[in-house]
MOPAC internal coordinates of N, CA, C and O (Angstrom, degrees):
PM7 1SCF
backbone

  N    0.0000 0     0.00 0     0.00 0    0    0    0
  C    1.4434 1     0.00 0     0.00 0    1    0    0
  C    1.5286 1   106.88 1     0.00 0    2    1    0
  O    1.2310 1   120.85 1   -42.75 1    3    2    1
  N    1.3092 1   115.98 1   137.25 1    3    2    1
  C    1.4649 1   120.43 1  -179.78 1    5    3    2
  C    1.5200 1   109.48 1  -144.42 1    6    5    3
  O    1.2310 1   121.42 1   -12.95 1    7    6    5
  N    1.3282 1   114.88 1   167.05 1    7    6    5
  C    1.4603 1   120.80 1   176.98 1    9    7    6
  C    1.5236 1   107.79 1  -109.73 1   10    9    7
  O    1.2310 1   121.38 1   -45.51 1   11   10    9
  N    1.3132 1   114.96 1   134.49 1   11   10    9
  C    1.4657 1   121.97 1   177.05 1   13   11   10
  C    1.5241 1   107.72 1  -115.82 1   14   13   11
  O    1.2310 1   120.73 1   -47.73 1   15   14   13
  N    1.3371 1   116.21 1   132.27 1   15   14   13
  C    1.4572 1   120.70 1  -178.06 1   17   15   14
  C    1.5171 1   110.19 1  -104.31 1   18   17   15
  O    1.2310 1   120.92 1   -44.18 1   19   18   17
  N    1.3315 1   115.85 1   135.82 1   19   18   17
  C    1.4683 1   122.28 1  -175.23 1   21   19   18
  C    1.5270 1   108.29 1  -120.43 1   22   21   19
  O    1.2310 1   121.17 1   -65.43 1   23   22   21
  N    1.3133 1   115.36 1   114.57 1   23   22   21
  C    1.4650 1   121.38 1   177.61 1   25   23   22
  C    1.5244 1   108.70 1   -84.33 1   26   25   23
  O    1.2310 1   120.45 1   -42.50 1   27   26   25
  N    1.3066 1   116.74 1   137.50 1   27   26   25
  C    1.4680 1   122.40 1   177.39 1   29   27   26
  C    1.5172 1   108.55 1  -113.59 1   30   29   27
  O    1.2310 1   120.30 1   -47.58 1   31   30   29
  N    1.3366 1   117.03 1   132.42 1   31   30   29
  C    1.4635 1   120.21 1   178.62 1   33   31   30
  C    1.5197 1   111.27 1   -69.73 1   34   33   31
  O    1.2310 1   120.74 1   133.09 1   35   34   33
  N    1.3095 1   116.19 1   -46.91 1   35   34   33
  C    1.4571 1   121.00 1   179.99 1   37   35   34
  C    1.5295 1   107.17 1  -101.85 1   38   37   35
  O    1.2310 1   120.88 1   -73.03 1   39   38   37
  N    1.3385 1   115.91 1   106.97 1   39   38   37
  C    1.4617 1   120.02 1  -175.84 1   41   39   38
  C    1.5217 1   110.02 1  -148.44 1   42   41   39
  O    1.2310 1   120.72 1   -18.84 1   43   42   41
  N    1.3259 1   116.24 1   161.16 1   43   42   41
  C    1.4613 1   118.88 1   174.53 1   45   43   42
  C    1.5310 1   110.64 1   -59.26 1   46   45   43
  O    1.2310 1   120.60 1   -24.61 1   47   46   45
  N    1.2998 1   116.45 1   155.39 1   47   46   45
  C    1.4665 1   122.44 1  -173.38 1   49   47   46
  C    1.5255 1   114.14 1   -53.14 1   50   49   47
  O    1.2310 1   119.89 1   135.15 1   51   50   49
  N    1.3214 1   117.82 1   -44.85 1   51   50   49
  C    1.4668 1   119.62 1  -174.27 1   53   51   50
  C    1.5253 1   114.06 1   -95.57 1   54   53   51
  O    1.2310 1   119.46 1  -178.15 1   55   54   53
  N    1.3268 1   118.63 1     1.85 1   55   54   53
  C    1.4588 1   120.87 1   176.13 1   57   55   54
  C    1.5285 1   108.36 1   -73.26 1   58   57   55
  O    1.2310 1   120.34 1   -60.65 1   59   58   57
  N    1.3164 1   116.96 1   119.35 1   59   58   57
  C    1.4622 1   121.43 1   179.01 1   61   59   58
  C    1.5250 1   109.22 1   -79.20 1   62   61   59
  O    1.2310 1   120.22 1   126.40 1   63   62   61
  N    1.3344 1   117.18 1   -53.60 1   63   62   61
  C    1.4608 1   122.79 1   177.30 1   65   63   62
  C    1.5201 1   108.43 1  -170.74 1   66   65   63
  O    1.2310 1   121.38 1    -5.99 1   67   66   65
  N    1.3100 1   114.97 1   174.01 1   67   66   65
  C    1.4519 1   120.49 1   172.87 1   69   67   66
  C    1.5174 1   107.38 1  -103.88 1   70   69   67
  O    1.2310 1   120.37 1   -21.61 1   71   70   69
  N    1.3274 1   116.90 1   158.39 1   71   70   69
  C    1.4571 1   121.12 1  -179.65 1   73   71   70
  C    1.5183 1   109.64 1  -132.43 1   74   73   71
  O    1.2310 1   121.61 1   -32.05 1   75   74   73
  N    1.3299 1   114.53 1   147.95 1   75   74   73
  C    1.4620 1   121.87 1   177.97 1   77   75   74
  C    1.5273 1   107.88 1  -129.64 1   78   77   75
  O    1.2310 1   120.22 1   -44.26 1   79   78   77
  N    1.3167 1   117.19 1   135.74 1   79   78   77
  C    1.4559 1   121.31 1   174.15 1   81   79   78
  C    1.5234 1   106.29 1   -93.23 1   82   81   79
  O    1.2310 1   121.04 1   -61.85 1   83   82   81
  N    1.3419 1   115.61 1   118.15 1   83   82   81
  C    1.4653 1   122.08 1  -177.39 1   85   83   82
  C    1.5189 1   108.06 1  -103.47 1   86   85   83
  O    1.2310 1   120.59 1   -54.22 1   87   86   85
  N    1.3283 1   116.48 1   125.78 1   87   86   85
  C    1.4614 1   122.03 1  -178.14 1   89   87   86
  C    1.5250 1   110.19 1   -90.09 1   90   89   87
  O    1.2310 1   121.06 1   -43.62 1   91   90   89
  N    1.3288 1   115.57 1   136.38 1   91   90   89
  C    1.4583 1   121.49 1   179.23 1   93   91   90
  C    1.5152 1   111.48 1   -85.26 1   94   93   91
  O    1.2310 1   121.43 1     5.73 1   95   94   93
  N    1.3228 1   114.86 1  -174.27 1   95   94   93
  C    1.4664 1   121.55 1  -176.71 1   97   95   94
  C    1.5274 1   113.39 1   -67.90 1   98   97   95
  O    1.2310 1   119.81 1   159.11 1   99   98   97
  N    1.3302 1   117.98 1   -20.89 1   99   98   97
  C    1.4616 1   121.60 1  -174.08 1  101   99   98
  C    1.5270 1   114.37 1   -80.58 1  102  101   99
  O    1.2310 1   119.06 1   179.66 1  103  102  101
  N    1.3039 1   119.40 1    -0.34 1  103  102  101
  C    1.4617 1   120.68 1  -174.45 1  105  103  102
  C    1.5272 1   113.77 1  -102.71 1  106  105  103
  O    1.2310 1   120.42 1  -152.70 1  107  106  105
  N    1.2965 1   116.80 1    27.30 1  107  106  105
  C    1.4613 1   120.61 1   173.45 1  109  107  106
  C    1.5156 1   113.71 1    59.62 1  110  109  107
  O    1.2310 1   119.93 1    55.85 1  111  110  109
  N    1.3334 1   117.74 1  -124.15 1  111  110  109
  C    1.4586 1   120.52 1  -174.75 1  113  111  110
  C    1.5337 1   114.10 1   -64.99 1  114  113  111
  O    1.2310 1   119.71 1   164.21 1  115  114  113
  N    1.3261 1   118.16 1   -15.79 1  115  114  113
  C    1.4652 1   120.46 1   177.40 1  117  115  114
  C    1.5303 1   112.40 1   -89.94 1  118  117  115
  O    1.2310 1   120.02 1   179.11 1  119  118  117
  N    1.3194 1   117.56 1    -0.89 1  119  118  117
  C    1.4672 1   121.66 1  -178.81 1  121  119  118
  C    1.5204 1   110.53 1   -55.36 1  122  121  119
  O    1.2310 1   121.30 1   -49.99 1  123  122  121
  N    1.3457 1   115.12 1   130.01 1  123  122  121
  C    1.4585 1   120.57 1   178.28 1  125  123  122
  C    1.5257 1   114.79 1    79.73 1  126  125  123
  O    1.2310 1   120.22 1  -177.04 1  127  126  125
  N    1.3191 1   117.19 1     2.96 1  127  126  125
  C    1.4660 1   120.90 1  -179.43 1  129  127  126
  C    1.5300 1   109.45 1   -99.46 1  130  129  127
  O    1.2310 1   120.88 1   -15.03 1  131  130  129
  N    1.3354 1   115.92 1   164.97 1  131  130  129
  C    1.4617 1   120.14 1   173.86 1  133  131  130
  C    1.5151 1   109.54 1  -137.37 1  134  133  131
  O    1.2310 1   121.51 1   -32.56 1  135  134  133
  N    1.3272 1   114.72 1   147.44 1  135  134  133
  C    1.4548 1   122.22 1   177.60 1  137  135  134
  C    1.5183 1   106.72 1  -105.17 1  138  137  135
  O    1.2310 1   120.35 1   -62.45 1  139  138  137
  N    1.3172 1   116.94 1   117.55 1  139  138  137
  C    1.4640 1   122.16 1  -174.63 1  141  139  138
  C    1.5240 1   110.42 1  -106.86 1  142  141  139
  O    1.2310 1   120.96 1    -9.80 1  143  142  141
  N    1.3299 1   115.77 1   170.20 1  143  142  141
  C    1.4557 1   120.31 1   174.27 1  145  143  142
  C    1.5152 1   114.14 1   108.40 1  146  145  143
  O    1.2310 1   119.64 1   176.42 1  147  146  145
  N    1.3366 1   118.29 1    -3.58 1  147  146  145
  C    1.4583 1   120.42 1   175.26 1  149  147  146
  C    1.5177 1   108.00 1   -76.83 1  150  149  147
  O    1.2310 1   119.98 1   -35.18 1  151  150  149
  N    1.3029 1   117.64 1   144.82 1  151  150  149
  C    1.4657 1   121.25 1   178.01 1  153  151  150
  C    1.5198 1   109.46 1  -136.24 1  154  153  151
  O    1.2310 1   121.00 1   -34.33 1  155  154  153
  N    1.3266 1   115.68 1   145.67 1  155  154  153
  C    1.4558 1   121.97 1   174.21 1  157  155  154
  C    1.5157 1   107.20 1  -109.81 1  158  157  155
  O    1.2310 1   121.04 1   -53.19 1  159  158  157
  N    1.3206 1   115.61 1   126.81 1  159  158  157
  C    1.4571 1   122.62 1  -176.75 1  161  159  158
  C    1.5204 1   109.54 1  -120.93 1  162  161  159
  O    1.2310 1   120.41 1   -25.42 1  163  162  161
  N    1.3176 1   116.82 1   154.58 1  163  162  161
  C    1.4610 1   122.48 1   175.40 1  165  163  162
  C    1.5230 1   107.71 1  -107.91 1  166  165  163
  O    1.2310 1   121.09 1   -54.06 1  167  166  165
  N    1.3313 1   115.51 1   125.94 1  167  166  165
  C    1.4634 1   120.88 1   178.25 1  169  167  166
  C    1.5279 1   109.12 1   -71.99 1  170  169  167
  O    1.2310 1   119.62 1   -14.99 1  171  170  169
  N    1.3271 1   118.33 1   165.01 1  171  170  169
  C    1.4683 1   120.57 1   176.80 1  173  171  170
  C    1.5327 1   112.22 1   -57.12 1  174  173  171
  O    1.2310 1   120.45 1   154.36 1  175  174  173
  N    1.3361 1   116.74 1   -25.64 1  175  174  173
  C    1.4684 1   121.51 1   179.04 1  177  175  174
  C    1.5240 1   112.18 1   -84.09 1  178  177  175
  O    1.2310 1   119.81 1   174.38 1  179  178  177
  N    1.3346 1   117.97 1    -5.62 1  179  178  177
  C    1.4650 1   121.70 1   178.01 1  181  179  178
  C    1.5127 1   115.22 1    97.76 1  182  181  179
  O    1.2310 1   119.80 1  -179.92 1  183  182  181
  N    1.3111 1   117.99 1     0.08 1  183  182  181
  C    1.4598 1   121.74 1  -179.64 1  185  183  182
  C    1.5360 1   110.01 1   -81.34 1  186  185  183
  O    1.2310 1   120.18 1   -40.03 1  187  186  185
  N    1.3256 1   117.25 1   139.97 1  187  186  185
  C    1.4655 1   121.67 1   179.59 1  189  187  186
  C    1.5257 1   108.80 1   -95.34 1  190  189  187
  O    1.2310 1   120.54 1   -43.87 1  191  190  189
  N    1.3356 1   116.58 1   136.13 1  191  190  189
  C    1.4578 1   121.47 1   177.69 1  193  191  190
  C    1.5258 1   109.59 1  -138.53 1  194  193  191
  O    1.2310 1   120.67 1   -17.42 1  195  194  193
  N    1.3363 1   116.33 1   162.58 1  195  194  193
  C    1.4678 1   123.49 1  -175.64 1  197  195  194
  C    1.5137 1   109.87 1  -109.78 1  198  197  195
  O    1.2310 1   120.90 1   -41.42 1  199  198  197
  N    1.3343 1   115.88 1   138.58 1  199  198  197
  C    1.4632 1   120.58 1   170.18 1  201  199  198
  C    1.5179 1   108.37 1  -115.97 1  202  201  199
  O    1.2310 1   120.79 1   -33.72 1  203  202  201
  N    1.3253 1   116.09 1   146.28 1  203  202  201
  C    1.4649 1   123.08 1   178.87 1  205  203  202
  C    1.5212 1   109.61 1   -95.52 1  206  205  203
  O    1.2310 1   120.73 1   -21.98 1  207  206  205
  N    1.3274 1   116.21 1   158.02 1  207  206  205
  C    1.4693 1   118.39 1   170.30 1  209  207  206
  C    1.5312 1   108.16 1   -59.78 1  210  209  207
  O    1.2310 1   120.53 1   -40.69 1  211  210  209
  N    1.3195 1   116.59 1   139.31 1  211  210  209
  C    1.4609 1   119.10 1  -177.11 1  213  211  210
  C    1.5195 1   110.83 1  -146.83 1  214  213  211
  O    1.2310 1   122.13 1    -9.15 1  215  214  213
  N    1.3005 1   113.54 1   170.85 1  215  214  213
  C    1.4644 1   121.55 1   179.58 1  217  215  214
  C    1.5135 1   108.19 1  -124.19 1  218  217  215
  O    1.2310 1   121.03 1   -47.09 1  219  218  217
  N    1.3110 1   115.64 1   132.91 1  219  218  217
  C    1.4690 1   120.41 1   177.36 1  221  219  218
  C    1.5230 1   108.62 1   -92.14 1  222  221  219
  O    1.2310 1   121.33 1   -38.82 1  223  222  221
  N    1.3091 1   115.06 1   141.18 1  223  222  221
  C    1.4536 1   119.13 1   172.34 1  225  223  222
  C    1.5224 1   107.64 1  -148.32 1  226  225  223
  O    1.2310 1   121.25 1   -23.49 1  227  226  225
  N    1.2920 1   115.21 1   156.51 1  227  226  225
  C    1.4534 1   117.94 1   179.77 1  229  227  226
  C    1.5029 1   111.76 1   167.34 1  230  229  227
  O    1.2310 1   122.27 1    -5.58 1  231  230  229
  N    1.3167 1   113.26 1   174.42 1  231  230  229
  C    1.4513 1   121.44 1   179.35 1  233  231  230
  C    1.5252 1   107.24 1  -125.58 1  234  233  231
  O    1.2310 1   120.87 1   -46.18 1  235  234  233
  N    1.3073 1   115.95 1   133.82 1  235  234  233
  C    1.4603 1   119.89 1   179.51 1  237  235  234
  C    1.5221 1   110.73 1    63.66 1  238  237  235
  O    1.2310 1   120.73 1    50.10 1  239  238  237
  N    1.3219 1   116.21 1  -129.90 1  239  238  237
  C    1.4613 1   121.41 1  -178.94 1  241  239  238
  C    1.5177 1   113.11 1   -88.97 1  242  241  239
  O    1.2310 1   119.87 1   173.03 1  243  242  241
  N    1.3177 1   117.85 1    -6.97 1  243  242  241
  C    1.4672 1   120.72 1  -178.42 1  245  243  242
  C    1.5249 1   109.91 1   -86.58 1  246  245  243
  O    1.2310 1   120.47 1   -54.13 1  247  246  245
  N    1.3387 1   116.71 1   125.87 1  247  246  245
  C    1.4565 1   122.51 1  -179.66 1  249  247  246
  C    1.5182 1   109.69 1  -125.31 1  250  249  247
  O    1.2310 1   120.94 1   -40.45 1  251  250  249
  N    1.3200 1   115.82 1   139.55 1  251  250  249
  C    1.4584 1   122.97 1   173.15 1  253  251  250
  C    1.5224 1   107.11 1  -127.43 1  254  253  251
  O    1.2310 1   121.40 1   -31.40 1  255  254  253
  N    1.3145 1   114.92 1   148.60 1  255  254  253
  C    1.4555 1   120.16 1   178.66 1  257  255  254
  C    1.5207 1   108.73 1  -117.86 1  258  257  255
  O    1.2310 1   120.78 1   -45.12 1  259  258  257
  N    1.3194 1   116.12 1   134.88 1  259  258  257
  C    1.4527 1   122.59 1  -179.62 1  261  259  258
  C    1.5262 1   108.27 1  -118.06 1  262  261  259
  O    1.2310 1   120.80 1   -62.55 1  263  262  261
  N    1.3395 1   116.08 1   117.45 1  263  262  261
  C    1.4601 1   120.56 1   178.30 1  265  263  262
  C    1.5223 1   109.46 1   -64.60 1  266  265  263
  O    1.2310 1   120.60 1   -41.47 1  267  266  265
  N    1.3232 1   116.46 1   138.53 1  267  266  265
  C    1.4641 1   120.57 1   175.88 1  269  267  266
  C    1.5201 1   111.66 1   -71.99 1  270  269  267
  O    1.2310 1   120.25 1   148.23 1  271  270  269
  N    1.3325 1   117.13 1   -31.77 1  271  270  269
  C    1.4528 1   120.81 1   179.31 1  273  271  270
  C    1.5241 1   108.13 1   -94.62 1  274  273  271
  O    1.2310 1   121.06 1   -67.35 1  275  274  273
  N    1.3279 1   115.58 1   112.65 1  275  274  273
  C    1.4628 1   121.19 1  -178.53 1  277  275  274
  C    1.5183 1   109.75 1  -134.55 1  278  277  275
  O    1.2310 1   121.15 1   -20.48 1  279  278  277
  N    1.2937 1   115.40 1   159.52 1  279  278  277
  C    1.4580 1   121.88 1   176.43 1  281  279  278
  C    1.5264 1   109.72 1   -69.74 1  282  281  279
  O    1.2310 1   120.52 1   -44.56 1  283  282  281
  N    1.3235 1   116.61 1   135.44 1  283  282  281
  C    1.4642 1   120.30 1   176.53 1  285  283  282
  C    1.5222 1   110.95 1   -65.16 1  286  285  283
  O    1.2310 1   120.77 1   154.12 1  287  286  285
  N    1.3315 1   116.12 1   -25.88 1  287  286  285
  C    1.4628 1   121.80 1  -178.96 1  289  287  286
  C    1.5284 1   112.54 1   -95.49 1  290  289  287
  O    1.2310 1   120.13 1   176.83 1  291  290  289
  N    1.3471 1   117.35 1    -3.17 1  291  290  289
  C    1.4601 1   120.72 1  -179.56 1  293  291  290
  C    1.5201 1   113.72 1    77.03 1  294  293  291
  O    1.2310 1   120.34 1  -156.76 1  295  294  293
  N    1.3253 1   116.96 1    23.24 1  295  294  293
  C    1.4680 1   121.91 1  -177.70 1  297  295  294
  C    1.5244 1   109.13 1   -96.22 1  298  297  295
  O    1.2310 1   120.56 1   -64.79 1  299  298  297
  N    1.3296 1   116.54 1   115.21 1  299  298  297
  C    1.4713 1   121.38 1  -176.57 1  301  299  298
  C    1.5225 1   112.04 1   -60.83 1  302  301  299
  O    1.2310 1   119.75 1   149.12 1  303  302  301
  N    1.3205 1   118.09 1   -30.88 1  303  302  301
  C    1.4684 1   121.58 1  -179.14 1  305  303  302
  C    1.5214 1   111.67 1   -63.00 1  306  305  303
  O    1.2310 1   119.81 1   153.72 1  307  306  305
  N    1.3260 1   117.97 1   -26.28 1  307  306  305
  C    1.4658 1   120.47 1   179.07 1  309  307  306
  C    1.5284 1   110.75 1   -64.35 1  310  309  307
  O    1.2310 1   119.95 1   137.06 1  311  310  309
  N    1.3229 1   117.70 1   -42.94 1  311  310  309
  C    1.4623 1   121.37 1   178.47 1  313  311  310
  C    1.5237 1   110.20 1   -66.69 1  314  313  311
  O    1.2310 1   120.14 1   141.35 1  315  314  313
  N    1.3178 1   117.35 1   -38.65 1  315  314  313
  C    1.4672 1   120.83 1   177.28 1  317  315  314
  C    1.5216 1   110.83 1   -62.76 1  318  317  315
  O    1.2310 1   120.33 1   142.28 1  319  318  317
  N    1.3298 1   116.98 1   -37.72 1  319  318  317
  C    1.4644 1   121.64 1   178.26 1  321  319  318
  C    1.5242 1   110.76 1   -61.80 1  322  321  319
  O    1.2310 1   119.98 1   138.11 1  323  322  321
  N    1.3180 1   117.65 1   -41.89 1  323  322  321
  C    1.4651 1   121.56 1   178.84 1  325  323  322
  C    1.5274 1   110.26 1   -66.52 1  326  325  323
  O    1.2310 1   120.35 1   136.94 1  327  326  325
  N    1.3099 1   116.94 1   -43.06 1  327  326  325
  C    1.4723 1   120.44 1   178.22 1  329  327  326
  C    1.5258 1   110.75 1   -61.38 1  330  329  327
  O    1.2310 1   120.11 1   138.01 1  331  330  329
  N    1.3203 1   117.40 1   -41.99 1  331  330  329
  C    1.4687 1   120.87 1   179.42 1  333  331  330
  C    1.5306 1   110.41 1   -65.85 1  334  333  331
  O    1.2310 1   119.98 1   141.29 1  335  334  333
  N    1.3241 1   117.64 1   -38.71 1  335  334  333
  C    1.4707 1   121.56 1   177.16 1  337  335  334
  C    1.5322 1   109.99 1   -60.41 1  338  337  335
  O    1.2310 1   120.17 1   134.64 1  339  338  337
  N    1.3237 1   117.28 1   -45.36 1  339  338  337
  C    1.4688 1   120.86 1   178.92 1  341  339  338
  C    1.5274 1   109.98 1   -62.39 1  342  341  339
  O    1.2310 1   119.81 1   137.56 1  343  342  341
  N    1.3305 1   117.97 1   -42.44 1  343  342  341
  C    1.4657 1   120.91 1   178.69 1  345  343  342
  C    1.5298 1   111.62 1   -64.47 1  346  345  343
  O    1.2310 1   119.77 1   139.86 1  347  346  345
  N    1.3309 1   118.04 1   -40.14 1  347  346  345
  C    1.4688 1   121.16 1   177.04 1  349  347  346
  C    1.5229 1   110.92 1   -62.13 1  350  349  347
  O    1.2310 1   120.93 1   136.86 1  351  350  349
  N    1.3273 1   115.83 1   -43.14 1  351  350  349
  C    1.4600 1   120.07 1   178.00 1  353  351  350
  C    1.5275 1   111.08 1   -63.91 1  354  353  351
  O    1.2310 1   120.24 1   141.92 1  355  354  353
  N    1.3285 1   117.14 1   -38.08 1  355  354  353
  C    1.4631 1   121.23 1   177.99 1  357  355  354
  C    1.5187 1   110.78 1   -65.08 1  358  357  355
  O    1.2310 1   120.20 1   137.12 1  359  358  357
  N    1.3192 1   117.23 1   -42.88 1  359  358  357
  C    1.4770 1   120.34 1   178.25 1  361  359  358
  C    1.5280 1   110.63 1   -61.27 1  362  361  359
  O    1.2310 1   120.30 1   136.17 1  363  362  361
  N    1.3169 1   117.03 1   -43.83 1  363  362  361
  C    1.4672 1   120.85 1   178.43 1  365  363  362
  C    1.5256 1   110.49 1   -63.72 1  366  365  363
  O    1.2310 1   120.76 1   138.49 1  367  366  365
  N    1.3202 1   116.16 1   -41.51 1  367  366  365
  C    1.4718 1   121.77 1   178.05 1  369  367  366
  C    1.5307 1   110.56 1   -62.29 1  370  369  367
  O    1.2310 1   120.35 1   137.85 1  371  370  369
  N    1.3254 1   116.93 1   -42.15 1  371  370  369
  C    1.4696 1   122.00 1  -179.35 1  373  371  370
  C    1.5215 1   111.20 1   -67.08 1  374  373  371
  O    1.2310 1   120.19 1   140.57 1  375  374  373
  N    1.3310 1   117.23 1   -39.43 1  375  374  373
  C    1.4673 1   120.16 1   178.11 1  377  375  374
  C    1.5118 1   111.33 1   -65.66 1  378  377  375
  O    1.2310 1   120.56 1   143.26 1  379  378  377
  N    1.3422 1   116.53 1   -36.74 1  379  378  377
  C    1.4704 1   120.81 1  -178.49 1  381  379  378
  C    1.5154 1   112.71 1   -73.62 1  382  381  379
  O    1.2310 1   120.25 1   155.17 1  383  382  381
  N    1.3289 1   117.12 1   -24.83 1  383  382  381
  C    1.4705 1   121.32 1  -175.76 1  385  383  382
  C    1.5082 1   113.22 1   -80.80 1  386  385  383
  O    1.2310 1   120.10 1   180.00 1  387  386  385

């Protein structure tokens, strides 16, 4: 499994790039597939952070967003671990470029 970064020419000001998780041959039915929709953004302070693909739902003016990628056990630290992995891969990618 690896992360692939996709640069967009026309993008919002603080969007750094998009990211895709590409599954290798060892993951059974997911072999050769990729999960898209991750984005790396730069905060006004210059810090880079990751957002997951999500779904908005709500009534009236109230909106909530539900990440598509969630822990099977409901442990918030699991999602943070994935975000940190993507950021580590991005840092390595940036150093190599």
